[in-house]
C-alpha positions as a printed Julia matrix, in Angstrom:
274×3 Matrix{Float64}:
 -30.08  -56.85  16.97
 -31.23  -54.28  19.57
 -33.68  -56.51  21.38
 -35.01  -56.38  24.91
 -32.2   -58.77  25.86
 -29.61  -56.34  24.42
 -31.17  -53.48  26.35
 -30.83  -55.51  29.61
 -27.14  -56.0   28.77
 -26.81  -52.24  28.18
 -28.67  -50.98  31.2
 -26.44  -52.52  33.86
 -27.8   -50.44  36.72
 -31.41  -51.04  35.74
 -32.27  -47.35  36.04
 -33.69  -47.01  32.52
 -30.68  -45.1   31.26
 -27.39  -46.21  29.72
 -24.2   -44.45  30.7
 -21.18  -44.33  28.35
 -19.24  -46.85  30.34
 -22.2   -49.29  30.29
 -22.55  -48.92  26.54
 -18.83  -49.46  25.86
 -18.78  -52.59  28.1
 -21.79  -54.13  26.34
 -20.46  -53.17  22.9
 -17.11  -54.73  23.55
 -18.82  -57.91  24.72
 -20.81  -58.1   21.4
 -17.69  -57.47  19.26
 -15.46  -60.05  21.06
 -18.2   -62.69  20.8
 -17.25  -63.0   17.15
 -13.57  -63.35  17.79
 -13.46  -66.59  19.79
 -12.36  -68.85  16.95
 -10.0   -66.54  15.16
  -6.69  -67.26  16.86
  -6.44  -71.0   17.17
  -2.94  -70.99  15.59
  -1.43  -68.19  17.61
   1.46  -68.61  20.05
   0.3   -69.18  23.67
   1.79  -65.85  24.87
  -0.01  -64.05  22.05
  -3.23  -65.73  23.03
  -2.99  -64.2   26.48
  -2.35  -60.67  25.24
  -4.98  -60.98  22.53
  -7.5   -62.81  24.71
 -11.08  -61.8   23.77
 -11.65  -60.75  27.41
  -8.73  -58.3   27.54
 -10.73  -55.33  26.22
 -13.71  -56.21  28.39
 -11.41  -56.33  31.48
 -10.2   -52.77  30.59
 -13.73  -51.47  30.24
 -14.78  -53.25  33.45
 -11.9   -51.56  35.34
 -13.13  -48.18  34.0
 -16.61  -48.96  35.19
 -15.38  -50.07  38.58
 -13.48  -46.81  38.82
 -16.75  -44.96  38.15
 -18.57  -47.0   40.8
 -15.82  -46.32  43.42
 -15.85  -42.54  42.61
 -19.66  -42.38  43.02
 -19.39  -44.02  46.45
 -17.0   -41.27  47.54
 -14.03  -41.59  49.83
 -10.37  -41.49  49.06
  -9.07  -44.97  48.28
  -5.37  -45.28  48.79
  -2.93  -48.21  49.14
  -2.25  -47.61  52.85
  -5.96  -48.12  53.69
  -5.97  -51.33  51.65
  -2.95  -52.59  53.62
  -4.91  -52.09  56.81
  -7.55  -54.43  55.39
  -5.09  -57.18  54.55
  -6.35  -59.49  57.38
  -9.99  -59.44  56.0
  -8.67  -59.98  52.44
  -6.6   -62.84  53.79
  -9.71  -64.55  55.23
 -11.32  -64.38  51.76
  -8.12  -65.76  50.1
  -8.3   -68.66  52.65
 -11.82  -69.33  51.39
 -10.64  -69.43  47.79
  -7.72  -71.61  48.85
 -10.12  -74.1   50.45
 -12.29  -74.29  47.29
  -9.1   -74.84  45.22
  -7.93  -77.65  47.4
 -11.46  -79.27  47.5
 -11.81  -79.32  43.7
  -8.28  -80.23  42.86
  -9.34  -83.77  42.13
  -5.91  -84.8   40.85
  -4.28  -83.46  44.0
  -1.39  -81.91  42.04
  -1.92  -78.4   43.4
  -3.45  -77.09  40.18
  -7.0   -76.76  38.97
  -7.4   -77.83  35.4
 -10.09  -76.41  33.14
 -12.57  -79.23  33.74
 -12.25  -78.84  37.44
 -13.04  -75.17  37.46
 -16.78  -75.56  36.86
 -17.37  -77.22  40.19
 -15.13  -74.7   42.01
 -16.99  -71.76  40.37
 -20.35  -73.24  41.37
 -19.23  -73.38  45.07
 -17.75  -69.92  45.16
 -20.75  -68.38  43.4
 -23.25  -70.56  45.33
 -24.99  -71.28  41.96
 -26.05  -74.79  42.96
 -28.39  -73.51  45.63
 -29.96  -71.01  43.2
 -30.37  -73.52  40.35
 -28.29  -71.41  37.94
 -25.39  -73.78  37.25
 -26.15  -73.62  33.49
 -25.75  -69.81  33.51
 -21.9   -69.86  33.37
 -20.55  -69.09  29.96
 -18.09  -71.92  29.2
 -16.28  -69.85  26.6
 -15.8   -67.13  29.13
 -14.41  -69.62  31.66
 -11.91  -70.87  29.03
 -10.78  -67.29  28.28
 -10.57  -66.47  31.99
  -8.43  -69.68  32.41
  -6.04  -68.49  29.73
  -5.77  -64.98  31.2
  -5.04  -66.44  34.66
  -2.63  -69.23  33.63
   0.73  -67.51  34.01
   2.88  -70.7   33.88
   1.23  -72.7   31.14
   4.5   -73.66  29.64
   5.64  -75.42  32.77
   2.52  -76.79  34.5
  -1.05  -77.45  33.37
  -3.72  -75.82  35.48
  -4.05  -72.89  37.95
  -2.21  -72.83  41.19
  -3.86  -71.12  44.16
  -2.65  -67.61  43.33
  -3.6   -67.99  39.71
  -7.04  -69.14  40.87
  -7.27  -65.87  42.92
  -6.53  -64.04  39.72
  -9.21  -66.09  38.02
 -11.81  -65.08  40.73
 -10.83  -61.41  40.67
 -11.12  -61.08  36.9
 -14.35  -62.93  36.94
 -15.62  -60.64  39.63
 -14.99  -57.37  37.83
 -16.51  -58.72  34.6
 -19.62  -59.78  36.51
 -19.74  -56.42  38.28
 -19.53  -54.63  34.98
 -22.27  -56.91  33.56
 -24.59  -56.27  36.44
 -24.3   -59.79  37.72
 -22.14  -59.27  40.83
 -24.7   -60.9   43.03
 -23.71  -64.25  41.48
 -20.07  -63.61  42.21
 -20.99  -62.6   45.7
 -21.78  -66.3   46.12
 -25.43  -65.63  45.64
 -26.64  -65.1   49.18
 -26.16  -61.92  51.15
 -24.53  -63.49  54.16
 -21.64  -61.94  56.02
 -19.25  -64.18  54.14
 -20.64  -63.02  50.8
 -20.17  -59.38  51.79
 -16.63  -60.13  52.86
 -15.9   -61.75  49.49
 -17.29  -58.8   47.58
 -15.48  -56.24  49.84
 -12.22  -58.04  49.36
 -12.57  -58.12  45.52
 -13.41  -54.37  45.57
 -10.35  -53.78  47.75
  -8.23  -55.51  45.16
  -9.73  -53.36  42.35
  -9.29  -50.22  44.44
  -5.68  -51.09  45.18
  -5.0   -51.62  41.47
  -6.71  -48.35  40.5
  -4.46  -46.54  42.97
  -1.77  -46.96  40.3
  -3.78  -47.2   37.09
  -5.84  -44.03  37.81
  -7.35  -43.92  34.33
  -8.36  -47.54  34.19
  -6.5   -48.17  31.01
  -5.61  -51.71  31.89
  -1.94  -51.35  32.97
   0.38  -49.06  34.9
   4.09  -48.26  34.65
   6.81  -48.0   37.31
   6.62  -44.2   37.1
   2.97  -44.28  37.85
   3.58  -46.62  40.8
   6.17  -44.21  42.23
   3.78  -41.28  41.69
   1.06  -43.02  43.54
   3.32  -43.89  46.41
   4.47  -40.25  46.57
   0.86  -39.09  46.62
   0.11  -41.46  49.41
   2.9   -40.13  51.54
   2.8   -42.97  53.98
   5.78  -45.12  54.94
   3.75  -48.35  55.03
   2.99  -48.22  51.3
   6.46  -46.89  50.51
   8.15  -49.71  52.24
   6.0   -52.29  50.47
   6.31  -50.94  46.93
  10.11  -51.28  46.4
  12.12  -52.11  43.33
  11.87  -55.79  44.45
   8.08  -55.51  44.54
   8.08  -54.1   41.01
   9.99  -57.12  39.78
   7.3   -59.26  41.39
   4.59  -57.23  39.68
   5.99  -57.17  36.18
   5.58  -60.89  35.57
   6.35  -60.84  31.9
   9.02  -58.08  32.09
   7.17  -55.81  29.68
   7.76  -52.65  31.6
   4.13  -52.38  32.61
   1.74  -54.24  34.91
  -1.74  -55.35  33.88
  -4.55  -56.19  36.29
  -3.96  -59.94  36.22
  -0.21  -59.45  37.06
  -1.15  -57.11  39.87
  -3.59  -59.49  41.48
  -1.03  -62.36  41.28
   1.61  -60.28  43.13
  -0.96  -58.77  45.51
  -2.02  -62.23  46.6
   1.68  -62.95  47.52
   1.8   -59.78  49.67
  -1.44  -60.56  51.53
  -0.44  -64.09  52.21
   3.23  -63.38  53.01
   4.35  -65.64  55.88
   1.81  -68.35  55.23
   4.43  -70.83  54.02
   6.54  -70.24  57.17
   3.53  -70.82  59.36
   2.69  -74.01  57.51
   6.17  -75.3   58.0
   5.95  -74.71  61.69
């Protein structure tokens, strides 16, 4: 079982040592690999909460927290707000890919359309690695990101942003972030990666432990710690209602990214109408 391939999965940083977070991430990946066919008869909502990727997302967030801490610097929501224009540019890029590969033209990417969109965003065609995407992982990512599966089939633009963000942190934790940086190290690739790390940093402002969710009390505590009116005016009771998509009393990473995309692109619809 513990082959050279397994060691490569464990040693994410490639430094010849395996840290606790690296081990837990790899271990969770091995365990969930056996669970893919166990819940075919579950209710759709249960499928999202019990998605095989859920635990891996949690561990990936903890690993991302470790990475951000090692880089130093105090990440807070006000600083993220100041970078909204750059994040918006990356969201425009994702929006363009969504529109291009929405073959049916209904405003939603269905599962079969995602492969081409992923290839473009990851720049895999130019590297000859289009076969390297795990189809099972794409399907599970699709289910995690599909908030309105009861009403409409496929991912709208904001759900596709969730899809990209979750895919990014999983690849980052798995040591494959270069692929999710669109392969090449161009300025656009760096902007994509920086935007995704900004999203993760913004989320971890509230979920400081990286446990996979935060509560309204934790949100208020983070805003109080920030002490800046910009963040305080943004994170109101109305914003909490936008965050808590399933009204569970807590917000997971996917719900946060969905609401965050609304905040960053606020005003776009008005501009489009004009």
